[in-house]
N, C-alpha and C positions, 0 to 999 in steps of 0.2 A: 938200385940202378938207373941212374943219369941218362943224360940225354933228350932224345928226342920223349922218351917214356915216364920220365920223372911227372911227377903229380902238380898240377898248377898249384899256386901259393893262392889263395879268398883274397877277388880284392874290394873293399868298399866303394859303393859309389854313395851321395849323395845328392839329391834333387832337390834345390828349394824352388818352391814357386812362390811370385812375388806377386799378389792381388792389388790393384790400384784401391788408397784407401777410402774409397766409396763405397767398395765390397768387402771390405774386411771385417766389418761388424756382422753381413748378413752371413758369414761364413760360421760364426762362433755359434757358442751351445748357449740354449738360454740362460736363466738366472735359475731353474731349477734343474740343472744339470744335465735336463734332456736336451735331444735332438730336436730341432725346430719342423713344423712340417717343412714335407719338399712339393716344389713346383716341376713339374713334368717337361720341358720346352720338346718345341717339336724336334729338332734332331734327335731325340733319345735322353739328350744329357739330363739331370738331376742337378736343383741346385737350394741352398737351404735358403729359409725367411727369416727373419731375425724376427723377436717375439715383440717386435715395435713396426713391425711392417705388415700392413695388408698382404692377405692372397688377391691374387688376378679379379677381376670382376667378370662373371661369364659372359660370355658374347651375348650381344641383347637382339640376336637372330638366332636363335636352335638352326642348326642344320645349313650354317651358312656356306659350307662347301655347297649347297644344291640351290645356290643363290647366284642371277648374277648383277651388276649393278655398275653403268658406266653411264659417260656425259650425251645426250643424245641430241640437243642442238642450244643453240643461244638463246637465253630468256626473253630477246627481241625477234628471234624468228616467227612467233607467232602471234598473231593478234587476234582480239578478244572474241571471239563467235566463229574462231577457227579450228582448224580438225588436220593433224598428220598423223604420215604411218612414219615409223620412224625404226630404225633396227634397233635389236639390241642384245648382245649375244649370238645365237645361232635362231631367235626369231625376232618378230617384229611386235610393237605394239600400236595402238592409237595414242598420242597425244591431244586432250581436248583443254582449250582454252577457254572458259567461261566464268570472268566474275576472277577463276584462280586456275591452275593448270591442273591436271588430271589423267592418269597413265591407265588404259583400260585394251580386254585383249579385243584384237584389231579387227577379226573374221565374227559373222555372225553365227551363231552356235546352231540356227536353224538349219541354213543351207551354205554358209560357208561363203555370203555376201562380202562386200571388203568393208566395212564401217565407214571410210576415211566419204568413199562416193556418196553416205547418205545425208540428213539432215540433220543439223544441227539447231534445238530449236529450247528455250524455255528448260532448260539443265536436261533435258531428256537427246539420246540421237535416234534415229531410226532408220533401219535398215533399207537401201532402196531397192530390193529387191519383193519383198514381201511386208514389209512396214511394222517387224517388229522391233519395240521401243526398248531402249533400256536409259536407265537413269545412272548421268553422269558420276554421279557425285558417289554411287555404292557399287553401280556393275548391274543392279539387278533390274532382272526382264519384269517390264511393266505392262504391256502389251504384246498379244500374240500374232501370230502365229510363234512358237518353240517352245521349248521346255527349261531351256538353260539360262542360266545369265552370265555377263562377263567376270573375270578374273578383275579386279583392282589391284593395281601396284602403285607402289611408296612413290612419290615423287618430293624431291628436294631441289633447292637451287646453292648453287653456294658459286661466289666467281662470277655471276651471274651466266653458269652456264644450266642446264636443267639435268639433272641426275635421276634416273628412273633407276631402282632396284625389283627385281621379277623373283619368282621361285622358276628354275628351267621347267620343272613340271607340267607347271601354272600356262608357258610360252608353248609349249607343244601340247596340252589339249585344248586350248582356246575354249572353254566351257567350264560353266560351274553349278553344280547344283545345289541349292538352298539346304539348312539344317532342315531338317525330317525329325521328329516326334517320334521317341520308342513306341512301337505296340507292345499294352500290356495284355495278357493272357489275363480272362477270367481266373484262372488256378494261383493267378500271384495277389490273391487275396482281395480280388473285386469283388466283391459281389455285387452294385449295380453299373451295368455297361450300358452304350448306346452303340448299335449297329446300326451302320447305315449303307444300303445298298444302292449302289449306282447301275440304272439300269443304263446300258450299250459301254461298248470299251472301244473307243473310238478316242481321235487326238484330244475333246471334250469332255470326254469321261475319266479320262487321264488326269488332264489335267483337273478336274474338281478333286479327284483322289490324291493327290501329290499335293493339292493347296489346303486339305484338311490337315496332312501331316505338318505342314508348312509353320501352322498355324497353334500345334498346340495337340491337336485332335490324337488321343494315345488310345481308341476303343476301336474295335473291328468294322472296316471296310473292305466290303465286298464288290466286286465288277461283276456285271453280268453280261454276257453276251451270246451271240447265236454265232456268232464264229469260232471256226476250231482253235483260231490261234491267237499267241498273246495282241494287243493290240498294237497296231502297225500302219506305217507311213501310207496313208492311200493315194495320195498324189503320185507317191513313187512308180503307183502302179501301172500309171499309163509316159510316165516321162523317163524310167530308167528299166526299160523292159528286159535287159538282162543281169538288173540287179537279184542277188540271194536272198533269199530267207531272211537269215540275221542284219543285213542292210537293209532290211525294212521295218524292221522292229524301234519303235519309239522307244523299249525301254528291255535290255535285257532280262532273263527270266533272275539272275543273282538280284535285279535291283527290288523287284518286287517282296522278295526272301527274305529279304536285311529288311525292309521300311512294312513289313506285314501286311501288305496289300491283296487281299484274296482274290482270282482270276477264273468266274465261274464260264467254262467255253462249252459252246454249243446249248445253252441254255435257256429258257424264255420265262419270263415276268408271264405269272394269269391274276389277274384280280378278279375274288369271287366275290358275287354279291347276288342282291334278289336279281331273280329273273334269268340269274344265266344257268346255261345248262353245264353238262359233264365238260371234260378236258377235251377241248379238238387233239385229234391223234398227228404225233409230231415223235421224230425219232429222237430228240436230244432232252432233255431234262429238264425238269422245272422248277420255277422257283415261286 
């Protein structure tokens, strides 16, 4: 049957792809007859690598998509001994020139004071509000008040421009907790252990407990307090009358659990010795 109802004849189509001379060798099979390794590009395409070609090196900064890098100023904009607050992405950093350039968190972790208004001296910047002191080379807290240190960001100079690279999360948090040792329980084959009891769970007692962990102490630490709450910021009781309990806490419950720091609330310490009578009446526990 002819006309429009006739069966169409098959048509052969030949498509030839011409590759640049430099890429032809990369598309060939290796000498063993097996396909060469594939590397997937960002658009989902894949290409073979020749046996003599090296696979791309991993990015030097894992999670690069979580970082931001930009030129923040000219290298001559900052004199030695000066500080400047500069914008980076959606946040800010404190740029310090003390012999060399350093980039740090721009707010004091204690109450959020702008450190650019503080004092820079002998490699340290001091908070303008309460005097907390931070090392500009490391960002570490070296004098109180406060519990946390500053983040330290990467700095490089290219074509007389100062570039700063920072984690987006670090820019938002503006505080860094030092690395702490893991508490080893007696059941983990630790036959001999040293227990530390800290009487009082204010800021000083908490700093003592955290410092022990930061210095590598891995045995039991117990904070003992007459209060019924976890360590809290006492000055805020008179400065922020509308503050919620969680806003007063120096550390959340998860922090104490994660670092193996026990807190005995409504407990009192009693020293037993010669000439002491019985325990005085108290509704709380005794240690």
